[in-house]
MIKELO-655479 format. One record per residue (C-alpha): residue number from 1; x, y, z. Coordinates in Angstrom, 3 decimals, padded with zeros to 6 digits. Example, Ala and Ser with C-alpha at 12.3 -4.5 7.8 and 13.67 -1.06 7.14 Angstrom:
// MIKELO-655479
ATOM   pos          x          y          z
ATOM     1    012.300   -004.500    007.800
ATOM     2    013.670   -001.060    007.140
This chain:
// MIKELO-655479
ATOM   pos          x          y          z
ATOM     1    154.231    101.177    105.446
ATOM     2    154.491    097.092    104.335
ATOM     3    150.564    097.888    102.758
ATOM     4    151.481    101.029    101.097
ATOM     5    154.136    099.613    099.166
ATOM     6    152.129    097.037    097.981
ATOM     7    149.173    099.357    097.071
ATOM     8    152.095    101.339    095.350
ATOM     9    153.090    098.060    093.214
ATOM    10    149.690    096.870    092.482
ATOM    11    149.327    100.546    091.088
ATOM    12    152.459    100.421    089.042
ATOM    13    151.878    097.064    087.716
ATOM    14    148.902    098.152    086.595
ATOM    15    150.198    101.161    084.892
ATOM    16    152.814    099.010    082.963
ATOM    17    149.811    097.121    081.388
ATOM    18    147.664    099.974    080.477
ATOM    19    150.452    101.545    078.849
ATOM    20    150.897    098.358    076.430
ATOM    21    147.635    098.013    075.235
ATOM    22    145.902    099.227    072.308
ATOM    23    141.954    099.109    071.883
ATOM    24    140.577    096.155    070.396
ATOM    25    139.471    096.156    066.818
ATOM    26    137.145    092.993    066.007
ATOM    27    137.410    091.730    062.389
ATOM    28    133.869    091.943    060.358
ATOM    29    131.805    089.312    061.687
ATOM    30    133.110    088.582    065.119
ATOM    31    130.786    088.081    067.396
ATOM    32    130.362    088.103    070.760
ATOM    33    129.045    085.327    073.667
ATOM    34    125.427    086.955    072.903
ATOM    35    124.614    088.384    069.877
ATOM    36    126.818    090.481    068.241
ATOM    37    129.474    092.557    070.061
ATOM    38    131.266    095.227    068.218
ATOM    39    134.746    096.604    069.237
ATOM    40    133.174    099.875    069.849
ATOM    41    130.920    098.083    072.762
ATOM    42    133.836    095.918    073.969
ATOM    43    136.128    099.377    074.207
ATOM    44    132.961    100.741    075.994
ATOM    45    132.724    097.947    078.177
ATOM    46    136.418    098.081    079.262
ATOM    47    136.838    101.749    079.901
ATOM    48    133.686    101.630    082.119
ATOM    49    135.188    098.743    084.107
ATOM    50    138.394    100.860    084.436
ATOM    51    136.499    103.705    085.613
ATOM    52    134.527    101.960    088.077
ATOM    53    137.433    100.166    089.252
ATOM    54    139.011    103.749    089.887
ATOM    55    141.932    103.293    087.178
ATOM    56    140.721    106.334    084.846
ATOM    57    140.927    108.583    087.898
ATOM    58    144.247    107.342    088.923
ATOM    59    146.071    107.345    085.209
ATOM    60    143.483    109.977    083.391
ATOM    61    145.506    110.689    080.401
ATOM    62    147.555    107.164    079.895
ATOM    63    147.522    106.299    076.192
ATOM    64    145.895    102.895    075.259
ATOM    65    143.131    102.852    077.407
ATOM    66    140.851    104.505    074.770
ATOM    67    138.663    107.732    075.651
ATOM    68    137.600    108.434    079.291
ATOM    69    134.053    108.888    079.811
ATOM    70    134.231    111.589    082.627
ATOM    71    130.984    112.093    084.598
ATOM    72    129.305    114.927    083.487
ATOM    73    128.260    117.823    084.852
ATOM    74    124.752    116.878    087.079
ATOM    75    125.194    113.424    086.157
ATOM    76    124.492    110.747    088.922
ATOM    77    126.957    108.093    089.690
ATOM    78    126.314    104.461    088.393
ATOM    79    124.194    102.487    091.197
ATOM    80    126.106    099.190    090.894
ATOM    81    128.430    097.470    088.873
ATOM    82    127.119    094.047    089.058
ATOM    83    126.130    093.878    085.503
ATOM    84    129.054    095.301    084.396
ATOM    85    131.235    093.011    085.882
ATOM    86    128.951    090.186    084.336
ATOM    87    129.385    091.831    080.929
ATOM    88    133.209    091.992    081.427
ATOM    89    133.213    088.473    082.397
ATOM    90    130.845    086.587    079.537
ATOM    91    132.908    088.776    076.771
ATOM    92    136.446    088.285    078.382
ATOM    93    137.831    086.229    075.345
ATOM    94    136.388    088.868    072.836
ATOM    95    138.767    091.709    074.379
ATOM    96    142.510    092.206    073.006
ATOM    97    145.115    090.689    074.641
ATOM    98    146.775    093.316    076.352
ATOM    99    142.907    094.439    077.858
ATOM   100    142.795    091.002    078.940
ATOM   101    146.372    091.065    080.968
ATOM   102    144.200    094.359    082.881
ATOM   103    140.839    092.926    083.159
ATOM   104    142.255    089.438    084.746
ATOM   105    144.319    091.604    087.348
ATOM   106    141.709    093.624    088.259
ATOM   107    138.954    090.635    088.007
ATOM   108    141.244    088.490    089.936
ATOM   109    142.846    090.587    092.491
ATOM   110    141.086    091.924    095.659
ATOM   111    141.986    095.582    096.993
ATOM   112    144.769    095.904    099.714
ATOM   113    143.960    098.410    102.389
ATOM   114    145.547    099.622    105.427
ATOM   115    143.353    098.449    108.043
ATOM   116    140.358    096.305    109.086
ATOM   117    137.866    095.888    111.361
ATOM   118    134.854    092.988    112.424
ATOM   119    131.360    093.871    112.417
ATOM   120    129.781    093.035    115.710
ATOM   121    127.570    090.280    114.242
ATOM   122    131.370    088.440    113.436
ATOM   123    130.077    087.699    109.478
ATOM   124    131.965    090.713    108.203
ATOM   125    135.349    091.848    107.810
ATOM   126    135.415    095.420    106.717
ATOM   127    139.008    096.731    105.033
ATOM   128    139.227    100.666    104.830
ATOM   129    142.118    102.952    104.716
ATOM   130    143.187    105.555    107.403
ATOM   131    144.623    108.651    104.685
ATOM   132    144.771    109.145    101.229
ATOM   133    141.672    109.896    099.251
ATOM   134    139.450    106.456    099.753
ATOM   135    139.221    107.683    103.754
ATOM   136    135.644    106.286    104.770
ATOM   137    133.739    109.731    105.264
ATOM   138    129.887    109.893    105.376
ATOM   139    129.958    111.786    108.224
ATOM   140    132.224    114.944    108.132
ATOM   141    131.682    115.279    111.705
ATOM   142    132.916    111.804    112.700
ATOM   143    136.234    110.263    112.737
ATOM   144    137.667    107.657    110.546
ATOM   145    136.657    104.835    113.287
ATOM   146    133.442    106.460    113.582
ATOM   147    132.337    106.246    110.409
ATOM   148    133.706    102.649    109.716
ATOM   149    131.449    101.589    112.659
ATOM   150    128.301    102.933    110.866
ATOM   151    129.573    100.778    107.817
ATOM   152    129.158    097.867    110.366
ATOM   153    125.699    099.072    111.339
ATOM   154    124.616    098.899    107.551
ATOM   155    125.834    095.631    106.937
ATOM   156    125.052    093.622    109.952
ATOM   157    121.411    095.412    109.280
ATOM   158    121.303    094.297    106.090
ATOM   159    122.283    090.536    107.112
ATOM   160    119.846    090.619    110.217
ATOM   161    116.629    091.585    107.707
ATOM   162    117.970    089.686    104.407
ATOM   163    118.950    086.373    106.148
ATOM   164    117.092    086.357    109.728
ATOM   165    113.617    087.864    108.729
ATOM   166    113.503    087.250    105.028
ATOM   167    114.835    083.836    105.018
ATOM   168    117.375    084.315    102.649
ATOM   169    120.743    082.055    102.737
ATOM   170    123.939    083.906    104.132
ATOM   171    126.771    084.336    101.731
ATOM   172    129.412    081.223    101.851
ATOM   173    132.976    081.442    102.840
ATOM   174    135.669    082.397    100.916
ATOM   175    138.248    079.956    101.741
ATOM   176    140.615    082.535    103.381
ATOM   177    140.479    085.099    100.418
ATOM   178    141.115    088.537    102.408
ATOM   179    142.722    087.265    105.682
ATOM   180    140.326    084.992    106.932
ATOM   181    136.882    083.573    106.072
ATOM   182    134.553    086.530    107.096
ATOM   183    132.856    088.387    104.188
ATOM   184    135.086    091.016    102.929
ATOM   185    133.919    094.359    102.286
ATOM   186    136.085    097.172    100.843
ATOM   187    135.648    101.315    101.469
ATOM   188    137.568    102.761    098.529
ATOM   189    136.703    106.028    096.788
ATOM   190    134.909    104.467    093.578
ATOM   191    132.733    105.975    090.783
ATOM   192    129.594    103.696    091.437
ATOM   193    127.725    103.432    094.861
ATOM   194    129.480    100.065    095.006
ATOM   195    129.803    096.375    093.381
ATOM   196    129.870    092.721    094.280
ATOM   197    132.326    091.052    092.323
ATOM   198    132.248    086.725    091.795
ATOM   199    135.351    085.152    093.713
ATOM   200    135.588    081.363    093.136
ATOM   201    133.021    079.185    092.017
ATOM   202    131.739    076.493    094.047
ATOM   203    130.114    073.730    091.769
ATOM   204    131.360    072.808    088.278
ATOM   205    128.367    074.456    086.716
ATOM   206    129.412    077.932    088.299
ATOM   207    125.756    078.158    089.516
ATOM   208    127.285    079.510    093.089
ATOM   209    129.888    081.303    094.077
ATOM   210    132.065    083.547    096.712
ATOM   211    132.469    086.992    096.223
ATOM   212    133.361    090.408    098.031
ATOM   213    131.678    093.908    097.857
ATOM   214    133.572    097.181    097.453
ATOM   215    131.709    100.117    098.373
ATOM   216    132.339    104.154    097.918
ATOM   217    134.217    105.933    100.694
ATOM   218    131.496    108.938    101.037
ATOM   219    129.186    109.295    098.927
ATOM   220    129.900    112.912    098.331
ATOM   221    127.200    115.583    097.548
ATOM   222    130.112    116.720    094.684
ATOM   223    129.897    113.331    092.952
ATOM   224    125.982    114.438    092.570
ATOM   225    124.927    111.017    094.628
ATOM   226    120.938    110.714    094.668
ATOM   227    121.247    109.550    098.276
ATOM   228    124.589    111.327    099.665
ATOM   229    126.838    110.498    102.724
ATOM   230    125.557    108.140    105.462
ATOM   231    122.081    107.621    102.839
ATOM   232    124.355    106.373    100.111
ATOM   233    126.084    104.154    102.386
ATOM   234    123.024    102.070    104.291
ATOM   235    121.185    101.581    100.400
ATOM   236    124.438    100.478    099.151
ATOM   237    124.709    097.834    101.631
ATOM   238    121.467    096.114    101.837
ATOM   239    121.795    096.485    098.010
ATOM   240    125.310    094.781    097.341
ATOM   241    124.705    092.157    100.041
ATOM   242    122.256    090.709    098.642
ATOM   243    124.035    090.227    095.380
ATOM   244    126.515    088.433    097.396
ATOM   245    123.713    086.285    098.526
ATOM   246    122.330    085.693    094.994
ATOM   247    126.045    084.649    093.869
ATOM   248    126.885    082.606    096.728
ATOM   249    123.742    080.572    097.236
ATOM   250    121.119    080.722    094.183
ATOM   251    122.652    081.685    090.641
ATOM   252    125.539    083.108    089.951
ATOM   253    124.963    082.373    085.999
ATOM   254    124.285    086.154    085.353
ATOM   255    122.592    086.363    081.930
ATOM   256    121.409    089.928    080.527
ATOM   257    117.602    088.933    080.476
ATOM   258    117.277    088.166    084.128
ATOM   259    119.439    091.327    084.911
ATOM   260    115.877    092.515    086.182
ATOM   261    115.828    090.135    088.681
ATOM   262    118.905    090.422    090.227
ATOM   263    118.736    094.027    090.399
ATOM   264    115.088    094.778    090.882
ATOM   265    115.096    092.142    094.156
ATOM   266    118.958    094.123    095.729
ATOM   267    117.394    097.298    094.933
ATOM   268    113.866    096.438    096.914
ATOM   269    115.943    095.130    099.438
ATOM   270    117.241    098.977    099.846
ATOM   271    113.822    100.438    100.891
ATOM   272    113.001    096.953    102.923
ATOM   273    116.320    097.552    105.189
ATOM   274    116.367    101.067    105.523
ATOM   275    112.902    102.476    104.507
ATOM   276    113.429    105.995    104.928
ATOM   277    116.682    106.650    102.498
ATOM   278    114.309    106.147    099.336
ATOM   279    117.150    106.040    097.128
ATOM   280    114.771    104.112    094.717
ATOM   281    113.033    106.647    093.841
ATOM   282    115.500    108.046    091.128
ATOM   283    114.840    104.906    089.133
ATOM   284    110.669    105.011    089.221
ATOM   285    110.134    107.404    086.003
ATOM   286    111.657    104.514    083.831
ATOM   287    108.464    102.480    084.884
ATOM   288    105.996    105.043    084.913
ATOM   289    106.957    106.805    081.380
ATOM   290    106.715    102.978    079.646
ATOM   291    104.181    101.068    081.680
ATOM   292    103.814    098.611    078.977
ATOM   293    107.362    097.209    078.979
ATOM   294    107.630    093.408    080.154
ATOM   295    110.505    093.146    082.545
ATOM   296    112.781    091.019    080.319
ATOM   297    112.647    094.429    078.010
ATOM   298    114.801    096.292    080.660
ATOM   299    118.333    097.469    079.533
ATOM   300    120.735    096.700    082.425
ATOM   301    120.838    100.698    083.196
ATOM   302    117.033    100.035    083.728
ATOM   303    117.263    097.057    085.537
ATOM   304    116.446    098.541    088.824
ATOM   305    112.987    099.787    087.963
ATOM   306    112.309    096.124    088.410
ATOM   307    112.144    097.222    091.943
ATOM   308    108.479    098.442    091.891
ATOM   309    107.391    094.851    090.992
ATOM   310    109.568    093.329    093.653
ATOM   311    107.900    095.525    096.390
ATOM   312    104.709    094.939    095.157
ATOM   313    105.300    090.930    095.621
ATOM   314    106.645    091.626    099.162
ATOM   315    103.954    093.821    100.313
ATOM   316    100.953    091.924    098.782
ATOM   317    102.047    087.856    099.124
ATOM   318    104.645    088.080    101.823
ATOM   319    106.082    085.267    103.651
ATOM   320    104.503    081.739    103.194
ATOM   321    103.150    079.286    106.110
ATOM   322    107.046    078.403    106.644
ATOM   323    107.961    081.860    106.862
ATOM   324    109.819    082.432    103.464
ATOM   325    109.288    085.897    101.770
ATOM   326    107.806    085.175    098.343
ATOM   327    111.381    086.754    097.058
ATOM   328    113.005    084.174    098.618
ATOM   329    110.779    081.352    097.162
ATOM   330    111.219    082.627    093.827
ATOM   331    115.149    082.940    094.183
ATOM   332    114.996    079.366    095.347
ATOM   333    113.311    078.230    092.436
ATOM   334    115.572    080.476    090.120
ATOM   335    118.004    077.732    090.847
ATOM   336    116.028    075.477    088.387
ATOM   337    114.163    077.630    086.037
ATOM   338    113.936    081.022    084.186
ATOM   339    113.157    083.863    086.605
ATOM   340    109.919    084.481    084.995
ATOM   341    109.178    081.020    085.386
ATOM   342    110.505    080.667    089.082
ATOM   343    108.466    083.587    090.249
ATOM   344    105.045    081.859    088.508
ATOM   345    106.028    078.636    090.691
ATOM   346    106.411    080.887    093.783
ATOM   347    103.023    082.501    093.051
ATOM   348    101.026    079.269    092.208
ATOM   349    102.140    078.559    095.900
ATOM   350    100.288    081.264    096.977
ATOM   351    097.376    080.667    095.012
ATOM   352    097.876    083.134    092.470
ATOM   353    099.939    082.979    089.110
ATOM   354    102.261    085.495    087.433
ATOM   355    099.233    086.748    085.105
ATOM   356    096.934    087.665    087.934
ATOM   357    099.850    089.274    089.753
ATOM   358    100.790    091.457    086.588
ATOM   359    096.863    092.432    086.167
ATOM   360    096.937    093.571    090.113
ATOM   361    100.071    095.209    089.469
ATOM   362    098.778    097.132    087.104
ATOM   363    095.997    098.378    089.683
ATOM   364    098.614    099.149    092.232
ATOM   365    101.112    101.275    089.952
ATOM   366    098.168    103.295    088.402
ATOM   367    096.934    105.074    091.915
ATOM   368    100.075    106.822    092.441
ATOM   369    100.624    110.471    093.068
ATOM   370    097.810    112.660    092.802
ATOM   371    095.585    109.050    092.396
ATOM   372    096.646    107.775    095.801
ATOM   373    094.195    106.234    097.572
ATOM   374    095.310    106.349    101.346
ATOM   375    095.827    103.154    103.092
ATOM   376    095.821    101.299    099.892
ATOM   377    098.365    099.933    097.245
ATOM   378    102.043    101.319    097.526
ATOM   379    102.905    102.989    101.442
ATOM   380    104.683    105.486    099.469
ATOM   381    102.301    105.907    096.521
ATOM   382    102.015    109.845    097.165
ATOM   383    105.703    110.196    096.408
ATOM   384    105.860    108.086    093.314
ATOM   385    105.387    109.642    089.570
ATOM   386    102.229    109.162    087.885
ATOM   387    101.547    106.481    085.264
ATOM   388    101.856    107.631    081.852
ATOM   389    098.917    105.701    079.959
ATOM   390    100.371    104.316    076.679
ATOM   391    097.023    104.499    074.311
ATOM   392    095.261    107.587    074.981
ATOM   393    091.768    108.476    073.391
ATOM   394    088.507    110.837    073.001
ATOM   395    085.418    109.535    072.870
ATOM   396    084.004    111.873    070.133
ATOM   397    081.105    110.016    069.129
ATOM   398    079.123    107.302    070.492
ATOM   399    082.093    104.822    070.320
ATOM   400    086.201    104.697    069.811
ATOM   401    087.908    101.549    068.739
ATOM   402    091.580    100.808    069.127
ATOM   403    094.190    098.173    068.451
ATOM   404    096.592    097.626    070.831
ATOM   405    100.018    095.627    070.513
ATOM   406    100.770    093.916    073.482
ATOM   407    104.318    091.876    074.611
ATOM   408    103.880    088.963    077.242
ATOM   409    103.747    089.305    080.592
ATOM   410    103.077    093.145    080.535
ATOM   411    100.423    095.766    080.990
ATOM   412    098.860    098.371    078.644
ATOM   413    096.900    101.114    080.195
ATOM   414    094.596    102.415    077.651
ATOM   415    092.767    105.670    078.491
ATOM   416    089.275    107.174    077.379
ATOM   417    088.269    110.632    077.687
ATOM   418    084.400    110.822    077.514
ATOM   419    082.464    114.267    077.745
ATOM   420    079.174    113.196    079.840
ATOM   421    077.376    116.842    079.070
ATOM   422    078.288    117.740    082.758
ATOM   423    082.292    116.906    083.418
ATOM   424    084.618    114.833    081.425
ATOM   425    084.782    111.146    082.808
ATOM   426    088.007    108.930    082.434
ATOM   427    087.745    105.439    081.693
ATOM   428    091.412    103.320    081.744
ATOM   429    091.729    100.037    080.339
ATOM   430    094.322    098.067    082.423
ATOM   431    094.901    095.140    079.766
ATOM   432    097.549    092.509    080.779
ATOM   433    099.052    090.024    078.645
ATOM   434    100.033    087.051    080.561
ATOM   435    101.561    084.380    078.115
ATOM   436    103.966    082.884    080.286
ATOM   437    105.172    080.668    077.270
ATOM   438    105.781    083.395    074.591
ATOM   439    107.342    085.568    076.861
ATOM   440    109.735    082.902    077.619
ATOM   441    110.467    082.314    073.956
ATOM   442    110.835    086.331    073.518
ATOM   443    113.514    085.777    076.473
ATOM   444    115.307    083.480    074.196
ATOM   445    114.903    085.198    071.029
ATOM   446    116.191    088.243    072.438
ATOM   447    119.616    086.824    073.214
ATOM   448    119.729    084.543    070.149
ATOM   449    118.148    087.031    067.442
ATOM   450    114.879    085.491    066.826
ATOM   451    111.706    086.971    066.058
ATOM   452    109.833    088.411    069.270
ATOM   453    106.166    087.491    069.845
ATOM   454    103.535    090.023    070.619
ATOM   455    099.533    089.929    070.358
ATOM   456    096.897    092.358    069.183
ATOM   457    093.929    093.079    071.118
ATOM   458    090.924    095.145    069.982
ATOM   459    089.028    097.385    072.669
ATOM   460    085.859    099.400    071.181
ATOM   461    084.259    102.082    073.884
ATOM   462    080.505    102.490    074.039
ATOM   463    078.470    105.315    075.949
ATOM   464    075.513    103.085    075.689
ATOM   465    074.514    099.880    076.357
ATOM   466    075.855    096.892    073.992
ATOM   467    074.633    092.936    074.023
ATOM   468    078.000    091.227    075.458
ATOM   469    079.711    094.227    076.291
ATOM   470    081.496    094.658    079.645
ATOM   471    080.230    097.140    081.858
ATOM   472    082.374    099.982    083.340
ATOM   473    080.108    102.032    085.045
ATOM   474    077.162    104.699    084.708
ATOM   475    076.531    104.330    080.854
ATOM   476    079.722    103.219    079.593
ATOM   477    080.621    099.548    078.177
ATOM   478    083.316    098.112    076.311
ATOM   479    084.009    094.972    074.104
ATOM   480    086.774    092.822    073.701
ATOM   481    088.461    090.560    070.885
ATOM   482    091.723    088.860    070.597
ATOM   483    092.974    085.833    068.537
ATOM   484    094.058    084.123    071.879
ATOM   485    091.443    086.031    074.354
ATOM   486    092.610    083.674    077.160
ATOM   487    095.976    084.834    077.728
ATOM   488    094.668    088.161    078.608
ATOM   489    093.211    089.758    081.772
ATOM   490    091.416    093.255    082.317
ATOM   491    090.623    095.731    085.137
ATOM   492    088.885    099.031    084.985
ATOM   493    089.130    102.176    086.184
ATOM   494    086.191    104.998    085.989
ATOM   495    087.240    108.283    087.440
ATOM   496    090.024    106.931    089.507
ATOM   497    087.959    104.415    090.933
ATOM   498    088.364    100.655    090.296
ATOM   499    085.385    098.880    088.941
ATOM   500    085.534    095.306    090.857
ATOM   501    082.675    094.293    089.112
ATOM   502    081.133    096.956    086.892
ATOM   503    078.027    097.673    089.311
ATOM   504    078.883    100.811    091.034
ATOM   505    078.022    104.130    089.835
ATOM   506    079.626    107.578    090.621
ATOM   507    076.828    110.193    091.658
ATOM   508    076.459    113.661    093.963
ATOM   509    076.001    113.356    097.573
ATOM   510    075.200    115.439    100.193
ATOM   511    077.133    114.697    103.001
ATOM   512    080.628    115.096    104.247
ATOM   513    082.878    112.122    105.443
ATOM   514    084.744    111.225    107.971
ATOM   515    082.143    113.446    110.421
ATOM   516    083.287    113.808    112.746
ATOM   517    086.639    114.248    111.984
ATOM   518    089.760    113.569    114.114
ATOM   519    093.173    114.411    113.680
ATOM   520    094.594    111.824    115.019
ATOM   521    092.696    109.304    113.162
ATOM   522    092.034    111.252    109.844
ATOM   523    094.335    112.612    107.635
ATOM   524    091.512    114.314    105.151
ATOM   525    088.127    115.132    105.100
ATOM   526    085.926    115.041    102.078
ATOM   527    083.152    117.322    101.535
ATOM   528    080.172    117.062    098.328
ATOM   529    080.346    119.060    095.288
ATOM   530    078.879    119.102    092.340
ATOM   531    081.173    117.922    089.219
ATOM   532    082.010    120.159    086.307
ATOM   533    083.887    120.464    082.805
ATOM   534    087.160    122.433    085.146
ATOM   535    087.157    119.557    087.849
ATOM   536    087.627    122.433    090.535
ATOM   537    085.496    124.392    092.945
ATOM   538    085.839    126.572    095.298
ATOM   539    086.159    125.472    099.326
ATOM   540    085.160    128.289    102.303
ATOM   541    084.783    126.938    105.876
ATOM   542    083.642    128.820    108.664
ATOM   543    083.642    128.792    112.482
ATOM   544    080.131    128.473    114.596
ATOM   545    080.574    132.228    114.946
ATOM   546    080.642    132.487    111.402
ATOM   547    084.470    133.548    111.257
ATOM   548    086.224    132.915    107.715
ATOM   549    088.694    130.118    109.060
ATOM   550    089.590    128.904    104.965
ATOM   551    089.226    129.554    101.663
ATOM   552    090.774    128.270    098.559
ATOM   553    090.492    126.540    095.146
ATOM   554    090.367    122.379    095.496
ATOM   555    090.541    119.917    092.438
ATOM   556    087.348    117.831    092.341
ATOM   557    088.349    114.289    092.580
ATOM   558    085.887    111.024    092.754
ATOM   559    086.246    109.549    096.413
ATOM   560    084.629    105.935    096.710
ATOM   561    081.337    106.491    094.620
ATOM   562    081.223    110.394    095.135
ATOM   563    082.454    113.991    093.943
ATOM   564    083.989    115.436    096.750
ATOM   565    087.207    117.929    097.238
ATOM   566    089.604    116.635    100.130
ATOM   567    090.609    119.662    102.792
ATOM   568    093.345    118.622    105.396
ATOM   569    091.181    120.424    108.431
ATOM   570    093.662    123.342    108.480
ATOM   571    092.884    126.864    107.927
ATOM   572    094.582    129.268    105.358
ATOM   573    098.035    129.444    107.050
ATOM   574    097.868    125.547    107.648
ATOM   575    097.407    125.601    111.556
ATOM   576    095.231    122.588    112.887
ATOM   577    091.567    124.032    114.352
ATOM   578    090.312    123.741    117.672
ATOM   579    087.610    121.177    118.573
ATOM   580    084.078    122.347    117.353
ATOM   581    081.379    122.607    114.688
ATOM   582    082.266    124.261    111.398
ATOM   583    080.334    125.077    108.335
ATOM   584    081.648    124.156    104.695
ATOM   585    080.639    125.513    101.468
ATOM   586    081.476    124.522    098.212
ATOM   587    081.167    126.695    095.202
ATOM   588    080.735    124.658    091.470
ATOM   589    080.663    127.580    089.043
ATOM   590    077.865    128.932    091.159
ATOM   591    076.372    125.244    091.886
ATOM   592    076.497    125.642    096.110
ATOM   593    076.602    122.647    098.711
ATOM   594    076.586    123.733    102.339
ATOM   595    076.885    121.571    105.760
ATOM   596    078.501    121.380    108.962
ATOM   597    081.262    119.143    110.267
ATOM   598    082.499    118.599    113.677
ATOM   599    086.298    118.710    114.243
ATOM   600    087.891    116.850    117.114
ATOM   601    091.502    118.067    118.154
ATOM   602    092.266    116.014    120.759
């Protein structure tokens, strides 16, 4: 009963403060700590912060808090309040005195809930209510305590993977805040997935700090969470726990320009700790629709998009000889140098560089969705969006020139379509601007209002051999020029095949592969086909007794150095076939290719 009274008193004190507030109005010329900040921006920050904390839900019509921002129909909740809290703290002195009073209370005080348990690992204290709007209810078939135990499981799983496996340092003790030195997690009915809030700074520079975590109590489908229920709980635990790690041991001085580094890493932890949830899919369209942006150009709301870059580094570079994951190495460097430089230092220790890694990242992100190469690049690439090249041109004569304006530490994707007389060829140049120093300058100028640096490059594609030009494939060549050519790297893709040395030629073949096909070892069989302008062909499969078992239209795709159609070795109803010999016929506008294959169904 005492706890309930305390909750009521806290709510009443906030209510009194809120009723006394008038929205802030800055004089013309007033600035925030990072460039200009207007009264409307401050009011928006203030309202968003109160909404995240649940205050606007508790008191939706209270005067003086500005216009509430309700969740729109079909709108997903915010992912994480981490960047919002950082913005509020950074601009604290620019708010009105009434707003500062409310914000100070919300920033300084922790929630007070009815009950708590300690997780099995002994590291977390989980606070919760057993009645009211905030009771834990991730799985409606479970009791309150069973749901709380799922929270404990999620948090301990995050600790085990991020600390024991990846090598990150655990969050520091909080000097008894929350009742003891365990890490405090509060389960409450909030508008976002969760947030990690700074407690006390632990050094004079403010580089490290204690923190506590708040997570939503149910991730309700009615609130349109992308991952409702337990899925939302699991990814939030992994995500927010890494924010606690970041604040407690590496860098609590959160600058807007580095938000991609904080949020990209935390979002990557969701996938690494709980691989089956895939909540991060909702952010991928931001990258695949604008792949030419550099990391530091992401807005706060888009910073989760950097998850793809972080996953790429983890999968491609992994741990060093001491067992430290590359992401941990980068965060260790981030104590002393800007995020881009911290990544370059870690990559150099592994025999690479930021420029080389960004170029390779371009290859990885191109081969997704229908361009996926089984067993290569991202393991879930088939579920990712299809990358949209930011330059698309048609080769209508013997050559085509384009000027490309590139930002430092970014990829540009230039796609040419060329008619070879029989079909349409697709040539993609992945152009990487790896100018780290200019990127660091841009990060400073973006904050201080200075001019941003970019670099123009010129590409010309030819359908005949040109002296000094780089061969792509077959009879395609291109030239490249720029004022600073050394800052660039390039890779080429011809008809969805990455060109490593410019010596390959895609041609027709007359055999199927793999042959024999085994369901336990293979996913698809590739059957030869003659290319055509429609890029599709008919496929018919017959049994040894010449019964038709499959018939359909298939896309023509280049696989390795051959034109093929892809078949999953199932009949017209999607059923696997018995072991035996089968005959295939591909029909490309009347041009037939025939042969036999062996299918093994063991």
